C-alpha positions in Angstrom: -36.4 -52.9 12.1 -39.5 -52.6 10.0 -40.8 -55.4 7.8 -37.8 -57.7 8.3 -39.1 -61.3 8.0 -37.4 -64.5 9.0 -38.2 -67.9 7.7 -40.9 -68.6 10.2 -41.9 -65.0 11.3 -41.7 -62.5 14.1 -43.1 -62.8 17.6 -43.8 -59.8 19.7 -44.0 -59.9 23.5 -45.0 -57.3 26.1 -45.7 -57.0 29.8 -48.5 -54.7 31.0 -50.0 -53.5 34.3 -48.2 -54.0 37.6 -44.9 -55.8 37.8 -44.7 -59.2 39.4 -42.0 -61.8 39.9 -42.2 -64.3 37.0 -42.4 -61.9 34.1 -38.7 -62.1 33.2 -38.7 -65.9 33.4 -41.7 -65.9 31.0 -40.0 -63.6 28.6 -36.9 -65.8 28.7 -38.9 -69.0 28.1 -40.7 -67.5 25.1 -37.6 -66.0 23.5 -35.3 -69.0 23.8 -37.9 -71.5 22.5 -38.9 -69.1 19.7 -35.4 -68.6 18.5 -34.7 -72.3 18.6 -37.9 -72.8 16.5 -36.7 -70.3 13.9 -38.6 -67.2 14.9 -37.3 -63.7 15.6 -38.5 -62.0 18.9 -39.2 -58.4 19.4 -39.7 -57.1 22.9 -42.3 -54.3 23.1 -41.3 -51.9 25.9 -43.6 -50.4 28.5 -46.6 -52.6 27.7 -49.2 -51.3 25.3 -47.5 -47.9 25.5 -44.7 -49.2 23.3 -47.1 -50.0 20.5 -48.8 -46.6 20.8 -45.6 -44.6 20.7 -43.8 -46.1 17.8 -42.9 -43.5 15.1 -43.1 -45.0 11.6 -41.2 -42.1 10.0 -37.9 -43.0 8.3 -34.9 -42.6 10.6 -37.1 -42.4 13.7 -35.5 -43.8 16.8 -37.8 -46.4 18.3 -35.4 -47.9 20.7 -37.5 -46.8 23.7 -40.5 -48.6 22.2 -39.0 -52.0 21.2 -35.9 -54.1 21.0 -34.8 -57.3 19.4 -34.4 -60.0 22.0 -31.6 -62.6 22.0 -30.7 -65.5 24.2 -27.9 -63.5 25.7 -30.2 -60.6 26.7 -32.9 -62.8 28.3 -30.5 -65.2 30.0 -29.0 -62.2 31.9 -32.4 -61.3 33.5 -34.4 -64.5 33.2 -34.2 -65.5 36.8 -34.9 -62.0 38.3 -38.0 -60.2 39.4 -39.8 -57.3 37.7 -39.8 -56.9 33.9 -36.8 -55.7 32.0 -39.1 -54.6 29.2 -40.8 -52.3 31.6 -44.5 -51.9 32.0 -47.3 -49.3 32.1 -51.1 -49.2 32.6 -51.7 -47.9 29.1 -55.1 -48.6 27.4 -54.7 -47.7 23.7 -58.4 -47.3 23.2 -58.6 -44.7 26.0 -55.5 -42.5 25.8 -55.8 -39.1 27.5 -54.7 -36.1 25.4 -51.6 -35.6 27.7 -50.4 -39.1 26.9 -50.8 -38.9 23.1 -47.3 -39.1 21.5 -46.1 -35.8 20.0 -46.0 -37.1 16.5 -49.7 -38.0 16.7 -51.2 -35.0 18.3 -52.3 -33.3 15.1 -54.5 -36.4 14.4 -55.6 -37.2 17.9 -56.6 -34.2 19.9 -59.7 -35.2 21.9 -59.7 -35.4 25.6 -59.7 -39.2 25.4 -58.4 -40.9 22.2 -58.7 -44.3 20.6 -55.3 -45.2 19.2 -56.1 -48.7 18.2 -55.6 -48.0 14.5 -52.1 -46.8 15.3 -51.4 -50.0 17.2 -52.5 -52.1 14.3 -50.3 -50.1 11.9 -47.4 -50.3 14.2 -47.7 -54.1 14.5 -47.6 -54.3 10.7 -44.7 -51.8 10.6 -42.7 -54.1 12.9 -43.7 -57.2 10.9 -45.1 -58.9 13.9 -46.9 -62.2 13.1 -47.9 -63.2 16.6 -48.2 -61.1 19.7 -47.8 -62.5 23.3 -49.1 -60.1 25.9 -48.4 -60.9 29.5 -50.8 -59.2 31.9 -53.9 -59.2 34.1 -57.5 -58.8 33.2 -57.1 -55.1 32.2 -54.1 -55.7 29.9 -55.6 -58.8 28.4 -59.0 -57.2 27.9 -57.3 -55.0 25.3 -55.6 -58.1 23.8 -59.2 -59.4 23.2 -59.9 -56.2 21.3 -56.9 -56.8 19.0 -57.8 -60.5 18.6 -61.2 -59.4 17.4 -59.5 -57.2 14.9 -57.5 -60.0 13.5 -54.3 -59.8 15.4 -52.9 -63.3 16.2 -52.8 -63.2 20.0 -51.6 -65.7 22.6 -52.0 -64.4 26.2 -50.1 -65.3 29.4 -52.0 -64.4 32.6 -50.3 -62.6 35.4 -51.4 -60.8 38.5 -50.6 -61.2 42.1 -54.3 -60.8 43.0 -54.8 -64.2 41.2 -58.1 -63.0 39.7 -57.8 -63.5 35.9 -60.7 -65.7 34.8 -60.1 -69.0 33.0 -57.0 -70.1 35.0 -56.3 -71.4 38.4 -52.9 -69.6 38.4 -51.5 -66.2 37.4 -47.8 -65.3 37.4 -46.8 -63.5 40.6 -49.5 -65.0 42.9 -47.3 -67.6 44.7 -44.5 -65.1 45.4 -47.1 -62.7 46.7 -48.6 -65.2 49.1 -45.1 -66.5 50.1 -44.0 -63.0 51.0 -47.2 -62.1 52.8 -46.9 -65.1 55.0 -43.2 -64.5 55.6 -43.5 -60.7 56.4 -46.6 -61.3 58.6 -44.7 -63.8 60.6 -41.7 -61.4 60.9 -44.0 -58.7 62.2 -45.3 -61.0 64.9 -42.2 -60.4 67.1 -43.0 -56.7 67.3 -46.7 -57.2 67.8 -46.0 -59.7 70.6 -43.4 -57.5 72.3 -45.9 -54.6 72.5 -49.1 -56.7 73.0 -50.9 -55.1 70.1 -53.2 -55.8 67.3 -51.3 -56.3 64.0 -53.1 -54.9 61.0 -51.6 -55.7 57.6 -53.0 -54.3 54.4 -52.4 -56.5 51.3 -53.1 -56.3 47.6 -56.6 -57.3 46.3 -58.9 -54.8 44.7 -61.8 -57.0 43.9 -60.7 -60.4 45.0 -59.5 -61.5 48.4 -57.3 -64.5 47.5 -54.1 -62.8 48.7 -55.6 -62.2 52.2 -57.7 -65.4 52.5 -55.0 -67.9 51.5 -52.2 -66.7 53.9 -54.8 -66.6 56.7 -55.8 -70.2 55.9 -52.1 -71.0 56.0 -51.9 -69.6 59.6 -50.4 -66.2 58.9 -53.3 -64.3 60.6 -56.2 -64.9 62.9 -58.7 -63.0 60.7 -59.0 -61.5 57.3 -61.4 -59.0 55.6 -61.9 -59.3 51.9 -63.6 -57.3 49.1 -66.3 -59.9 48.6 -67.9 -59.3 52.0 -68.6 -56.0 53.7 -67.5 -56.5 57.3 -68.7 -55.2 60.6 -66.0 -53.2 62.4 -67.3 -53.9 65.9 -67.4 -57.7 65.1 -63.8 -57.6 63.9 -62.6 -55.8 67.0 -64.5 -58.3 69.2 -62.9 -61.3 67.4 -59.4 -59.8 67.5 -59.7 -59.1 71.2 -60.7 -62.7 71.8 -57.8 -63.9 69.7 -55.4 -61.6 71.6 -56.6 -62.8 75.0 -56.1 -66.5 74.0 -52.5 -65.8 72.8 -49.8 -66.2 75.5 -48.0 -63.2 74.0 -51.2 -61.1 73.9 -51.4 -60.1 70.3 -53.6 -60.9 67.2 -53.3 -60.4 63.5 -55.7 -59.4 60.7 -55.0 -59.2 57.0 -57.0 -56.5 55.2 -57.4 -56.6 51.4 -56.9 -53.1 49.9 -60.4 -53.4 48.4 -62.2 -54.5 51.6 -65.2 -52.4 52.7 -67.0 -51.9 56.0 -70.7 -52.3 56.3 -72.4 -49.3 54.7 -69.1 -48.1 53.3 -67.2 -48.1 50.0 -63.6 -48.7 48.9 -61.0 -46.3 50.4 -58.9 -44.6 47.8 -55.5 -42.8 48.1 -56.6 -40.3 45.4 -59.4 -39.6 43.0 -57.2 -39.8 39.9 -58.1 -42.7 37.6 -55.9 -44.7 35.4 -56.8 -45.5 31.7 -58.8 -48.5 32.9 -60.9 -46.4 35.2 -59.3 -47.5 38.4 -58.6 -45.1 41.3 -55.5 -45.9 43.3 -56.5 -47.8 46.5 -54.9 -47.2 49.8 -56.1 -46.4 53.3 -58.4 -49.1 54.5 -55.6 -50.5 56.7 -55.3 -47.1 58.3 -59.0 -46.8 58.8 -59.2 -50.3 60.4 -56.3 -49.5 62.7 -57.8 -46.3 64.0 -61.2 -47.8 64.6 -59.7 -50.8 66.4 -58.0 -48.5 68.8 -61.3 -46.6 69.4 -63.4 -49.7 69.8 -61.1 -51.9 71.8 -62.0 -50.7 75.3 -65.5 -52.1 74.8 -64.1 -55.6 74.6 -61.0 -55.3 76.8 -62.4 -54.2 80.2 -62.2 -50.5 79.3 -58.5 -50.6 78.3 -57.4 -49.5 74.8 -55.3 -51.9 72.7 -52.8 -50.2 70.5 -52.2 -51.2 66.9 -49.2 -51.9 64.6 -50.3 -50.9 61.1 -48.3 -52.0 58.1 -49.0 -51.9 54.4 -47.0 -54.6 52.6 -47.6 -53.0 49.2 -44.6 -53.3 46.8 -42.7 -55.5 49.2 -44.7 -58.5 47.9 -44.1 -57.7 44.2 -40.5 -56.8 44.2 -37.4 -59.0 44.1 -36.9 -62.5 42.7 -39.6 -65.1 42.0 -40.2 -68.1 44.2 -40.1 -71.6 42.9 -43.6 -71.7 41.6 -43.1 -68.3 39.8 -39.9 -69.7 38.2 -41.4 -73.0 37.0 -44.9 -71.8 35.8 -43.5 -69.0 33.6 -41.2 -71.5 31.9 -44.2 -73.7 31.2 -46.5 -70.9 30.1 -43.8 -69.6 27.7 -43.4 -73.0 26.1 -47.2 -73.5 25.9 -47.4 -70.2 24.0 -44.9 -71.4 21.5 -46.7 -74.8 21.2 -49.8 -72.9 20.2 -47.9 -70.8 17.6 -46.5 -73.9 16.1 -50.0 -75.4 15.9 -51.2 -72.1 14.4 -53.7 -71.7 17.2 -54.3 -68.1 18.2 -56.9 -66.2 20.2 -56.0 -68.3 23.2 -54.7 -67.8 26.8 -52.4 -70.4 28.4 -53.5 -71.5 31.8 -53.4 -74.0 34.7 -56.7 -75.8 35.4 -57.2 -78.6 37.9 -53.4 -79.1 38.2 -52.8 -79.4 34.4 -51.5 -77.0 31.9 -54.0 -76.1 29.2 -55.3 -73.2 27.1 -58.6 -71.4 26.8 -60.3 -68.9 24.5 -58.9 -65.4 25.3 -62.5 -64.1 25.5 -62.8 -65.7 28.9 -60.9 -62.7 30.2 -63.9 -60.4 29.6 -66.6 -63.0 30.3 -66.8 -62.5 34.0 -65.1 -61.2 37.2 -63.2 -63.8 39.2 -63.5 -63.5 43.0 -63.6 -65.6 46.2 -66.6 -67.9 46.4 -67.7 -66.6 49.9 -70.2 -69.4 50.4 -67.5 -72.1 50.0 -64.4 -70.5 51.5 -65.3 -67.6 53.9 -67.0 -67.6 57.3 -68.8 -64.3 57.3 -69.4 -64.3 61.0 -66.0 -65.4 62.1 -64.2 -63.3 59.4 -61.8 -66.1 58.5 -61.5 -68.9 56.0 -63.7 -72.0 56.1 -61.7 -75.1 56.6 -63.7 -77.7 54.7 -62.7 -80.7 52.7 -59.6 -80.2 50.5 -60.3 -83.3 48.5 -59.8 -82.7 44.7 -59.1 -79.0 45.3 -56.4 -77.3 43.2 -53.0 -76.4 44.7 -54.1 -72.9 45.8 -57.5 -74.2 46.9 -59.9 -71.4 46.2 -58.5 -70.0 43.0 -60.2 -72.2 40.5 -63.3 -71.1 38.6 
């Protein structure tokens, strides 16, 4: 596979971080357009891990790291969820010793190792002229590093949290919101049957878009988000009021996984960190559920209100993409090829103000993107603010 050039060149494509619906349609769009334009496409497997683990020795089998993509291959999976190229949370500049490939351990034996030089050599070994990484702010932050070292990068933003700076839309967000609304409504029958609080934990480490937007759409009475530390007693009071006003005697709150109570911090499932320094979140929904049961007699004439506690987790990121996550990946893939044909690199394709565009890739590391609480969140009522929607983007609060 090494150093085989075509008339126009070779394009590499990879998917990193968490899976979302929309990745396979994006891979398909890139591949089909690239082939028709005269390029060869190599799929890098398991995100940045594939570029770390390639063995440049003669006769080495690198089939677990990369594969040549064809129209037949991408057409088989191009309408499905997940990523057939697989993914990982690998950060080549911060690889723990236990993750260093066996053939590199003599050269890299520190506790944490920077394998960027190996990535650069492997890109040259594969003959890749342009690299298209699809990922969130973590995956794309490393793409910025490669861009600064001269690699020709065109990025595609994805994350169901919707928090990549520089774009109003990230692949996976619409399907996540659609599923959150649908599953929350489905759980209402059980909550109503038992006259309980319904507590649903959703994705959102630093940004509360995936809790706020479904609540705005009517999926829940209240939501708590990472951008505002909430008062537990106030939440219980509001949910009890909501429940009393509901003929079926139940109420619903969406809880972002990164939400925090006043005086508290994020709740983690474990202390182990990934290569980007993130601990695995999980447990705030459990905490809220237990506290609601404890506090509810104060606001319900001395009687406890029981809770249905559900973490949606992977249910909102598995399965097929919805319409938006089928259409936008097609457009993003073609935008990426447009940039290659124009010989423009160091860019990220995006949607801004309802129009497809591209921005400098450095925007990914320029700031954190989060809900503008002053505009969109009522701190006292713990719910979205319903103000004017005039000239707002499709998903309302996701613009910069």
